[in-house]
C-alpha positions in Angstrom: 2.1 -13.1 120.6 2.4 -11.1 118.1 5.8 -8.2 118.9 7.2 -4.8 116.8 9.5 -3.0 117.3 9.4 1.5 116.0 12.0 3.0 116.9 12.2 7.0 115.6 15.8 7.6 114.2 15.8 11.0 115.2 14.9 11.7 118.8 17.0 7.8 119.7 13.2 7.2 120.6 11.0 4.0 121.2 7.9 2.4 121.7 5.8 -0.8 121.0 3.6 -2.5 119.6 2.5 -6.2 121.2 -0.2 -8.0 120.1 -2.4 -11.3 121.7 -2.7 -12.8 118.3 -5.8 -15.1 119.5 -7.4 -12.4 120.6 -6.4 -10.2 118.5 -6.3 -7.1 120.3 -3.5 -4.9 120.8 -1.4 -2.8 122.8 0.8 0.4 122.2 3.0 1.8 124.9 4.9 5.0 124.0 3.3 6.1 121.6 5.1 8.4 118.9 2.9 11.7 117.6 2.3 10.2 113.8 0.4 7.5 114.7 -0.6 6.9 111.2 2.6 3.5 112.2 0.7 1.8 114.3 -3.0 1.8 112.8 -1.1 0.5 109.0 0.6 -2.5 111.9 -2.8 -3.0 113.6 -4.5 -3.1 110.1 -1.6 -5.5 108.5 -1.9 -7.8 111.6 -6.4 -7.6 111.0 -5.4 -6.7 115.3 -7.6 -3.4 116.7 -5.2 -1.5 119.4 -7.7 -1.6 122.6 -4.6 -0.6 125.6 -2.5 2.6 124.7 0.0 2.8 128.2 2.8 5.4 128.7 5.7 4.9 130.9 6.4 8.3 132.5 5.3 12.2 131.4 7.4 12.7 129.0 10.0 15.5 129.0 11.6 14.8 125.0 8.6 14.4 122.6 4.5 15.0 122.1 2.8 11.3 123.0 0.4 10.9 120.7 -1.2 8.4 122.9 -4.2 10.8 122.7 -4.4 11.3 118.9 -4.3 7.1 119.2 -6.5 7.0 122.0 -9.0 9.5 119.4 -8.4 6.6 116.5 -8.7 3.9 117.7 -11.2 4.3 121.0 -8.5 3.2 123.1 -8.2 3.6 126.8 -5.1 5.6 127.5 -3.3 3.0 130.8 -1.2 5.8 132.8 1.2 6.4 135.5 -1.3 7.3 138.7 1.4 7.2 140.5 4.3 10.0 142.1 1.5 12.6 143.8 0.9 15.7 144.4 1.6 17.8 140.7 3.0 14.4 138.4 -0.4 13.5 137.2 -2.1 13.6 134.0 -5.0 15.8 133.5 -7.2 14.2 131.3 -9.1 10.8 131.8 -7.7 8.0 131.7 -7.0 4.7 133.4 -5.0 5.4 136.2 -2.1 2.8 137.1 -1.0 1.5 140.7 2.7 -0.7 141.5 1.4 -4.6 141.6 -2.1 -3.3 139.5 -2.5 -5.1 136.5 -4.4 -6.4 133.6 -5.5 -7.8 130.3 -4.0 -7.4 126.8 -6.0 -10.5 125.2 -4.1 -13.5 127.2 -1.0 -11.4 127.9 -0.8 -9.9 131.4 0.4 -7.0 132.4 2.0 -5.9 135.7 3.2 -1.9 137.2 6.7 -1.7 138.5 6.4 1.9 140.7 10.0 2.6 138.9 11.0 6.4 140.3 13.9 8.1 139.4 13.3 9.7 135.9 10.3 10.4 137.0 8.1 11.2 139.9 5.5 9.0 138.3 8.0 7.2 136.7 6.7 3.2 135.9 7.7 0.2 134.4 5.7 -2.8 132.2 6.3 -6.3 133.3 4.8 -8.5 130.4 3.6 -12.2 130.6 2.9 -14.3 127.8 0.8 -17.1 129.8 -0.4 -19.4 126.6 3.7 -19.1 126.8 4.3 -19.6 130.9 3.0 -18.6 134.3 7.0 -16.7 134.8 7.2 -12.2 133.2 9.4 -12.2 129.8 10.1 -8.7 129.3 10.4 -5.3 130.4 8.8 -1.7 129.4 11.2 1.0 130.8 10.6 3.8 129.1 13.5 5.7 131.2 14.0 3.6 133.5 16.8 1.6 133.1 18.4 1.9 128.9 21.1 -0.3 127.6 24.7 0.7 129.2 23.1 3.6 130.9 19.6 4.4 133.0 17.6 7.6 132.8 18.5 11.4 134.1 17.6 12.5 136.9 18.1 16.3 136.3 16.4 17.0 133.6 13.2 18.4 135.7 15.0 20.8 137.0 17.6 22.3 134.6 14.4 21.6 131.7 11.3 22.2 133.2 12.6 25.1 136.2 11.1 22.0 139.2 14.2 23.4 142.3 14.9 20.7 143.7 14.1 18.2 142.4 17.1 16.0 140.9 18.7 15.2 144.0 15.3 13.3 145.6 15.3 11.5 141.4 18.7 10.3 141.9 18.3 8.8 146.0 14.7 7.8 144.1 16.6 6.1 141.4 19.3 4.8 142.8 16.2 2.4 145.2 15.5 1.6 141.6 18.1 0.3 140.5 17.8 -2.2 142.9 14.8 -3.8 143.3 15.5 -4.4 138.8 18.2 -6.0 140.5 16.7 -8.7 142.0 14.1 -9.8 138.7 14.9 -12.8 137.2 18.5 -12.1 135.0 16.6 -13.9 132.4 14.2 -11.3 131.3 14.2 -8.9 128.3 14.6 -5.4 129.2 13.2 -3.2 125.7 13.9 1.0 126.8 11.9 3.8 125.9 15.7 5.1 124.2 18.5 4.1 122.2 21.8 5.5 121.3 22.0 10.0 120.2 19.5 10.9 123.8 19.2 13.4 125.8 17.6 11.5 128.6 21.2 9.5 129.1 24.6 10.4 128.7 26.0 6.7 127.5 23.2 5.4 125.8 24.1 1.7 124.0 23.3 0.9 120.5 21.8 -2.2 120.1 18.0 -2.1 121.1 17.3 -4.0 124.1 18.9 -6.3 126.0 18.5 -8.5 129.8 18.7 -8.0 133.1 20.9 -10.0 133.7 23.0 -8.3 130.6 22.9 -4.6 132.3 23.5 -6.7 135.9 26.8 -7.4 134.9 27.1 -4.2 132.1 25.2 -1.0 132.6 27.8 1.5 135.1 24.5 1.7 137.1 25.4 -1.8 138.8 28.1 -1.0 140.5 27.4 1.0 142.8 25.6 -2.2 144.9 27.0 -0.2 148.3 27.5 2.9 146.9 24.9 5.3 147.1 26.8 8.7 147.4 29.2 7.9 144.7 26.4 6.0 142.9 24.0 9.4 143.0 27.1 11.7 142.1 28.4 10.0 138.6 24.4 10.3 138.4 24.3 13.9 138.3 27.7 14.4 136.4 28.7 15.7 132.9 25.7 15.4 131.6 24.3 16.9 128.5 22.2 19.1 127.5 19.1 19.0 127.8 17.1 21.1 124.2 15.5 23.8 126.0 12.0 22.3 124.1 12.0 19.9 127.4 9.9 22.0 128.9 6.5 22.3 126.7 7.3 18.3 126.6 6.4 18.0 129.9 2.8 20.5 130.1 2.0 19.6 127.0 1.7 16.0 128.0 0.9 16.7 130.5 -2.6 18.6 129.6 -4.9 18.3 127.6 -3.9 20.6 124.6 -5.5 20.6 120.8 -5.0 16.8 119.1 -3.4 16.8 115.5 -4.0 13.2 114.3 -2.9 13.3 110.8 0.1 14.1 109.3 -0.8 18.2 107.4 0.4 19.5 104.3 2.4 22.7 104.4 1.1 25.2 102.0 3.8 26.5 98.9 4.2 30.0 99.1 4.8 32.5 96.6 8.1 34.7 96.5 5.6 37.8 97.2 4.2 35.9 100.1 7.7 34.9 101.6 8.6 38.3 100.7 6.6 39.9 103.2 6.5 36.8 105.9 10.6 37.3 106.2 9.6 41.0 106.6 7.9 40.8 110.1 10.3 38.7 111.2 8.4 35.1 110.9 11.4 33.1 111.4 12.6 31.0 108.6 15.0 27.8 108.7 16.5 27.0 105.6 17.2 22.9 105.8 19.8 22.6 102.9 22.8 20.8 104.2 25.5 22.2 105.9 27.5 22.7 102.0 24.8 23.7 100.2 23.9 26.5 102.3 27.9 27.9 102.5 27.7 28.5 98.8 24.5 31.6 99.3 21.8 31.9 101.6 19.2 34.1 102.1 20.5 36.8 104.5 18.5 36.1 108.0 18.2 32.0 108.3 19.3 29.7 109.8 20.1 26.8 108.9 19.5 23.4 110.4 20.1 20.4 108.2 16.8 18.2 107.7 18.7 14.8 108.8 17.5 12.6 112.3 18.9 15.6 114.8 17.0 18.2 113.0 13.5 18.2 115.8 16.3 18.7 118.6 17.4 21.9 117.1 14.5 23.4 115.9 13.1 22.8 119.5 16.1 25.2 120.8 16.2 27.9 118.4 11.9 28.4 117.1 9.7 29.3 119.8 5.7 27.1 120.2 4.0 30.0 119.8 5.3 31.7 116.9 5.3 30.7 113.0 8.4 29.6 110.8 9.1 29.0 107.5 10.8 25.7 106.2 13.4 26.7 103.2 12.5 22.4 101.9 12.5 20.9 98.9 8.4 19.2 98.9 9.9 15.7 98.5 11.1 16.2 101.3 8.5 17.7 103.5 6.6 15.2 104.8 10.1 14.0 106.8 10.3 17.3 107.8 6.8 18.3 109.4 6.8 14.6 111.2 9.9 15.3 113.6 8.3 18.5 113.6 5.3 16.8 114.8 6.7 15.3 116.8 7.6 18.0 119.4 4.8 19.7 119.0 5.8 22.6 116.9 3.0 22.9 114.3 3.8 26.3 113.6 4.5 26.2 110.2 3.6 28.8 107.8 4.2 27.8 104.4 7.3 25.9 102.8 9.8 27.2 99.5 11.7 24.6 97.8 14.7 26.5 97.0 16.0 29.7 97.8 15.9 30.7 94.0 12.7 32.5 95.9 14.5 35.1 96.9 17.2 35.8 93.2 14.1 35.9 92.3 12.8 39.0 93.2 16.2 40.7 92.5 18.2 40.4 96.3 21.2 38.2 96.7 22.6 35.7 99.0 25.0 35.6 101.6 27.5 33.2 101.6 29.5 31.4 104.0 33.4 31.1 104.9 34.2 27.5 105.3 38.1 26.1 106.3 40.3 23.4 106.2 42.5 21.6 108.7 45.7 22.9 107.3 43.4 26.6 106.9 42.8 26.3 110.3 46.7 25.8 111.5 47.9 28.6 109.3 44.9 31.2 111.2 45.9 30.6 114.6 49.2 31.1 114.1 48.1 34.9 113.4 46.6 37.3 116.2 43.4 39.2 116.2 41.7 35.3 116.3 38.0 33.7 118.6 37.8 29.9 118.3 34.5 29.3 119.1 34.3 25.2 120.1 29.9 25.8 119.8 29.2 21.8 122.1 28.3 21.4 125.2 29.8 21.7 128.0 31.2 17.0 128.4 32.5 17.1 125.3 34.9 20.0 125.6 36.1 19.3 128.7 36.7 15.3 127.5 38.6 17.0 124.8 38.6 20.2 122.7 41.0 22.1 120.0 43.9 24.2 122.1 42.9 27.7 122.5 39.5 27.3 122.3 36.4 29.3 123.7 33.1 27.1 124.7 30.1 27.8 124.3 26.8 26.0 123.3 25.6 26.2 120.2 21.5 25.6 121.6 22.4 28.9 124.9 24.5 30.8 121.6 21.8 33.7 120.7 22.3 33.9 125.1 25.9 34.4 124.5 26.2 36.3 122.0 28.4 38.6 124.4 30.8 36.2 124.4 32.0 36.2 120.6 34.2 39.5 119.7 32.7 41.5 117.4 36.5 43.7 117.0 38.4 39.8 115.6 37.9 37.5 113.8 35.7 34.0 114.9 36.5 31.1 113.7 33.8 28.3 114.4 33.4 24.7 115.0 32.2 21.7 116.8 32.4 17.9 116.0 31.8 17.7 113.0 30.7 20.9 111.4 26.3 20.0 111.9 26.1 22.2 114.9 29.3 25.0 113.8 27.1 25.5 110.7 24.0 26.5 113.2 26.1 28.4 114.9 27.1 30.3 111.5 24.1 31.1 110.0 22.4 32.3 113.6 26.4 34.6 114.6 25.2 36.0 110.5 21.6 36.7 111.3 22.5 39.1 114.9 25.3 41.6 112.4 28.7 39.2 113.6 30.4 39.9 109.6 33.9 38.3 110.3 32.7 34.6 110.9 34.9 31.4 109.0 33.3 27.7 109.5 36.0 25.0 110.4 33.5 22.0 109.4 35.8 19.7 110.3 35.8 20.2 113.8 37.7 18.4 116.2 36.8 14.9 114.8 38.6 16.0 111.5 41.3 17.5 114.1 41.5 15.0 116.2 41.9 12.3 113.2 44.1 14.4 111.4 47.0 13.8 114.1 46.5 17.5 116.2 46.8 17.7 119.7 44.2 18.8 122.3 43.0 20.3 125.4 41.5 18.5 128.0 39.5 20.7 131.2 37.4 24.0 131.0 
């Protein structure tokens, strides 16, 4: 058997390339949308991709299953569980609980494991030439290392009312089924630490059934379903805004993108014309560079691992947008965007000099240190705004600060005072820089950014408050 774990650290998303070397055939589970990765693996190992499988209709990324099928001719093996409303709306091989199929000499058994979503399935793999016993379980968003999938996304992100409580009870039953599996079976989940699909995912890429029975919180509620449900639903992180669109696009037929697109470089005049039309502009530079000088009205979303997640909060799927980014970074940034279906890129410019060349001035950010923050706190007429999620804020925040989550800031501008000085911060400065740029875009003039954030505040020995 050939096995390769493909991990997208930008979305903390795992996919799997599994091949039968004797037969020269392979299956890909939960492929990301820039599918050239799998084509290269297949070519390097002289294998043909014949099977493409998904564990469920994903909410956190745009699946590349259809792109990969179009390029390889492979069949898609997808869940037909979940009942009405939870079916894929394009041709596929439908899978039900207990179904089996072969990939060369590899036997794949389907387990219906609802909870995260009603149609969720897991794949139990047996390497038949080596042993008649199963050796790997691909769990998708069912069981992670140290955590399990959240059942509230459908309600909170996709607006499907009444699903989170039902999903939590389904998850309890699925956990009991997992508990009956042999301890030695390897567990390969769909996500790792940093994913919004759970609240305490481990950083280790894989586990075993036995290890999860001992370590994972979900297996400590063996006779307490109400306690399990309560813990599962409380303090989950805010689901990114784009999740609702992913749920739709992964279910219905849609246009395919079988290669990474090349972006148009805009002239200074084209850039200004687009800006004048109101086209959004994302400055992908690092926060310190942005603070030193930025084009008025631009949003600073750094081109780091969380780039696509934050773009998914602030960009619309039906509106074009422009990137400020070095040409050398475009392939990486475009891949990150296409993984969540943000394909409507109007073009790019390499630097903010495109603005000054037209005779315009840059604006500057105001950054404060920990000592400066302490000094400001001694004076009146300043609002301190923590832009982290609610659960983070409750766990420990700078005394006297308000909580406005950056992802929903534009819907809560009325909570930010225009008649006072405002200091924004988060954990380490990335989110508050987004928040600063959004406030500047909406006309707030007296805003400072504490880039060190709660992390630096705590490490400097300063106190925090808990609760709301």
